C-alpha positions in Angstrom: -3.9 -47.9 -166.7 -5.5 -49.9 -164.4 -8.3 -52.2 -165.5 -7.3 -52.0 -169.1 -6.0 -55.0 -170.7 -2.7 -54.6 -172.3 -2.7 -57.4 -174.3 -4.9 -58.4 -177.8 -7.7 -60.8 -176.5 -8.1 -62.2 -179.8 -4.3 -63.2 -180.6 -4.2 -64.6 -176.9 -6.9 -66.8 -177.5 -5.8 -68.1 -180.4 -2.3 -69.4 -178.9 -4.6 -70.8 -175.8 -6.9 -72.4 -177.9 -3.7 -74.2 -179.6 -2.3 -75.0 -176.1 -5.6 -76.6 -174.9 -5.7 -78.6 -177.8 -2.7 -79.9 -178.2 -1.9 -80.7 -174.1 -5.8 -80.9 -173.3 -7.8 -79.3 -170.5 -6.4 -81.0 -167.4 -2.6 -81.0 -168.5 -2.6 -77.4 -169.6 -1.3 -74.7 -166.8 -1.7 -71.1 -166.3 2.2 -71.1 -166.9 1.6 -72.8 -170.3 -0.7 -70.4 -171.3 1.2 -67.6 -170.1 4.0 -68.8 -172.0 1.9 -69.6 -175.3 -0.2 -66.5 -175.2 3.0 -63.6 -174.1 1.0 -62.5 -171.5 1.9 -62.7 -167.7 0.4 -65.2 -165.4 -0.7 -62.1 -163.2 -2.6 -60.7 -166.1 -4.2 -63.6 -167.1 -5.5 -64.2 -163.4 -6.8 -60.8 -163.3 -8.1 -60.4 -166.5 -10.1 -64.1 -166.0 -9.7 -65.7 -162.8 -8.4 -68.9 -163.9 -7.7 -71.5 -166.4 -11.5 -72.7 -166.5 -12.5 -69.2 -167.4 -9.8 -69.2 -170.3 -11.0 -72.5 -171.5 -14.6 -71.6 -171.6 -14.2 -68.3 -173.6 -12.0 -70.0 -176.0 -14.0 -73.1 -176.3 -17.0 -70.7 -176.9 -15.5 -69.0 -179.9 -14.1 -72.5 -181.1 -17.8 -73.9 -181.0 -19.2 -71.5 -182.8 -16.9 -71.4 -185.4 -17.2 -75.1 -185.6 -20.6 -75.6 -186.1 -20.5 -72.5 -188.4 -18.5 -74.5 -190.4 -20.3 -77.4 -190.1 -23.2 -75.8 -191.4 -21.6 -74.7 -194.5 -20.5 -78.3 -195.3 -24.2 -79.5 -194.8 -25.3 -77.1 -197.4 -25.4 -79.3 -200.5 -28.9 -79.8 -202.5 -28.5 -83.6 -202.4 -28.7 -85.4 -198.8 -25.9 -87.7 -199.4 -23.8 -85.3 -200.8 -24.3 -82.8 -197.7 -23.7 -85.6 -195.2 -20.5 -86.8 -197.2 -19.6 -83.4 -197.2 -20.2 -83.1 -193.4 -18.2 -85.8 -192.6 -15.4 -84.9 -195.0 -15.4 -81.6 -192.9 -15.3 -83.3 -189.4 -12.5 -85.8 -190.4 -10.4 -82.9 -191.8 -10.9 -81.0 -189.0 -9.2 -83.7 -186.3 -6.2 -84.9 -188.9 -4.7 -81.5 -189.7 -1.3 -80.6 -188.3 1.6 -83.0 -188.0 1.1 -84.6 -185.4 -2.7 -84.2 -185.7 -4.2 -82.8 -182.8 -7.6 -84.5 -182.6 -10.9 -83.4 -181.6 -10.8 -80.5 -179.2 -14.4 -81.5 -177.9 -13.9 -85.0 -177.9 -10.5 -85.0 -175.7 -12.2 -82.1 -173.4 -15.2 -84.5 -172.8 -13.0 -87.7 -172.2 -11.4 -85.8 -169.6 -13.3 -83.7 -167.4 -14.4 -84.2 -164.0 -17.8 -84.6 -162.8 -17.7 -81.8 -160.8 -17.0 -79.5 -163.9 -20.4 -78.6 -164.9 -19.6 -75.7 -166.8 -17.3 -77.8 -169.0 -20.1 -80.1 -169.3 -22.6 -77.7 -170.3 -20.2 -76.0 -172.9 -19.7 -79.1 -174.6 -23.4 -80.3 -174.2 -24.1 -76.9 -176.1 -21.9 -77.6 -178.6 -23.0 -81.0 -179.6 -26.5 -79.9 -179.5 -26.0 -76.8 -181.9 -24.2 -79.6 -184.0 -27.3 -81.9 -183.7 -29.3 -79.0 -184.6 -27.7 -78.1 -187.6 -28.0 -81.6 -188.8 -31.7 -81.9 -187.8 -32.3 -78.5 -190.2 -31.0 -80.8 -193.2 -32.4 -84.0 -192.3 -35.7 -82.8 -191.2 -37.5 -81.7 -194.6 -39.9 -83.5 -196.6 -37.4 -84.4 -199.2 -34.8 -85.5 -196.4 -37.4 -87.7 -194.5 -38.4 -89.5 -197.6 -34.8 -90.4 -198.3 -33.8 -91.4 -194.5 -34.0 -94.9 -193.1 -34.2 -93.5 -189.6 -36.3 -90.6 -188.3 -34.4 -87.4 -188.7 -33.8 -87.1 -184.7 -32.1 -90.6 -184.6 -30.5 -90.2 -187.5 -29.0 -86.8 -186.4 -28.1 -88.1 -183.0 -26.3 -91.2 -184.5 -24.4 -88.8 -186.6 -23.1 -86.8 -183.6 -22.2 -89.8 -182.0 -20.5 -91.1 -184.8 -18.2 -88.1 -185.2 -17.0 -88.7 -181.5 -16.3 -92.2 -182.4 -14.6 -91.2 -185.2 -12.6 -88.9 -183.1 -11.4 -91.3 -180.6 -10.5 -93.7 -183.7 -8.4 -91.2 -185.2 -6.6 -91.0 -182.0 -6.0 -95.2 -181.6 -5.1 -95.6 -185.7 -4.2 -92.4 -187.0 -5.8 -93.4 -190.6 -8.1 -90.8 -192.4 -8.7 -93.4 -194.7 -10.5 -95.8 -192.1 -12.4 -93.1 -190.6 -13.3 -92.2 -194.1 -14.7 -95.6 -194.6 -16.9 -95.6 -191.3 -18.4 -92.3 -192.4 -19.1 -93.3 -196.0 -20.8 -96.7 -194.4 -22.8 -94.6 -192.3 -24.2 -92.2 -195.0 -24.8 -94.9 -197.2 -26.6 -96.7 -194.4 -28.9 -93.7 -193.3 -29.5 -92.6 -197.2 -31.6 -94.3 -199.5 -30.3 -95.1 -203.0 -32.5 -92.9 -205.2 
């Protein structure tokens, strides 16, 4: 029947995410997506128009899940424990697999062209949501009393550090080194009781 998708979009997006994550946005072709999803290129073009639209839909789902998982990691009664849990989650997410896939958002940020405003906006939306999740934990009376920086600055520093950790994972591939960086930052941000 014309106009009705003959494939499972959820399954296709799972496979498309894997391709974008492994190869990067720029290196991924519509042929790669067709082969990975099992959906013919023509059907992908008819359903989504182009690679950017597929990426946008896949990335939106990825970002929502990532931020939700980050919020869960932050859901600890002790501030130091919450931030440590957050970094443990972030580091685990970029060091999974063999070989590791790294960080999808950081990989994409590094390779996007200035003329790709939709991709830039999607990345900004994700990072802003991540910062807001951190700020919700950091901007309480109890947390403010423990922080060595104002909550907004601390949240921004943490998000920026996660991007640096993602780059360092690509260079060193050493989760221990990443954890040491995270521990040092948490210790610097949270006063000892």
